[in-house]
N, C-alpha and C positions, 0 to 999 in steps of 0.2 A: 515398322509387324503391321501398325494400322493403320496402314495407307493399302499394304497387302491382305488385308481383312476385307477393307471397305469394298480393293476391288471385289475379292472371290463373292462377296455379299452383290453385286450390278450381276456380275455375270448368272451369277444363280437366280437372279429376281430375272434379267432377262432371258433365260432359255425357261424359264417355266411359263413366262407369258405367251411367252414363240407355240412352245406348248401348245398351254390353253389356245389359241389359236387356231393353230390345225385340229385341236381335236372339234376345234366346233363347228365348223366344216363337214361335221359328218352328218349326214341325214340320217336321223330315229328310221323316217317310210320312205315311199315306192313316193309319196304328197310332199312330201319335204324336202328331196331332191330335187325332184321335177321342176317346185316350183325355188326352191332357190340358185337351180342351176339358169332356170329363164329368167328370176328377179337381176342375178346377174351381168346376165348378157344384155338384160333392156340398159342396165345402168353403165355398158360398154367396161363391164369389170372383167375379163375374159381372165387374165388367171386365176378372180373367185371362180367363173362357171368350170375352168375347167379339172379344179378340184372335185367337182360334182360330175366327170365324165370320166365314162368308162374309155383307160387310155388304152388305145388302140392307134397304132399310125392312120386307120382313116378317119376316125372319127376327132383325134386328133390336125390333121386337114383340112377335117369341115369344118371343124374351130377358127382354126388359121384361117379358113375366105370369110367365113364373119364380122370372122375381127378386122380384117382388112375391110370388108365393106362397111361396117357402121366409124372409121374413122373414115371413109370419103363422106359420111353422109354430111348435111347441111348442121349449125349448129340447133336451129328453130326442131331439126326433127331426132337429134340427139335427145336432148331437153322432152321434148313430146314423150318419148319413149322413156327415160328415168321417170316419167311422172305416170308414165302409166301404170292402168293395173290388169293385173291376171286375172282370168276369164275361165273358169275349167268347168266344160263344159261335159267332160265323163272322166269317168275312170274306169278303169275295166279289166281287174284280172285276168289275167290267162293262165297263171300257175303262183307256186307258192313264191314263186320267187323273178317274172315279170311279170309285168302289167304297160297299157298302154295308158296316154295320158292326152286325151282331146281339152288341146286350151286355144286360146286366143287372145290378146293381151288392144283396151282400151286405147291403144291410138290408130294399127291397123286391125280394123277388126273380120282375120283374115283365120278361121280355125285352121291348124295342122295337130299334128299327131309325134309325141314325144315314144320310146321305147325307156322302158327303164325297167331295167335288171335289180337283181342281186346275187352280185360277187363278192365270196369270201365275210360273209355278214353283213357287207356296207350294198348301201340304196345306188347309184349310179345310174347316168341315161347315157341311151345309146341312142347320137346322133344321128347315125349313117340311117337310124331309121324315118330320120323325117325327110329323109331323100331316096331313098326306092322304098317306102308300101303307094299304092294304088295315090293316083292322083285326083280321078273321078270321085271319089266320095273322101272325108274324112273316117270312116270306118277300114277297120283293120283288111 
């Protein structure tokens, strides 16, 4: 009986810890969503980045392409991305549920833009915007 209680306690504890981990992946605002997504991607943690992503087929495809590209990098490049800083150049609020996040990183100082949207009270990254916005300018 004692072993059964111990097992039940451990399962309860494990479940509680897993739920806490998942809830900590929720961004409180658009800046947190963008920053957490980018940090995970720069670190090669695409499973974590996926938690901040708008879950549709196009975004998931773009994330998978990025993950495959990351795997092909040299170890030196991966280390450089991991140690790089995220540089926020501008945040443009489009409305109360959409913002544009213009950024670069300290390893590759190329500015680009992410769209962050609020979907069912959760801020998520619309990665597809990175590929569809005009490339001649970093402005939307």
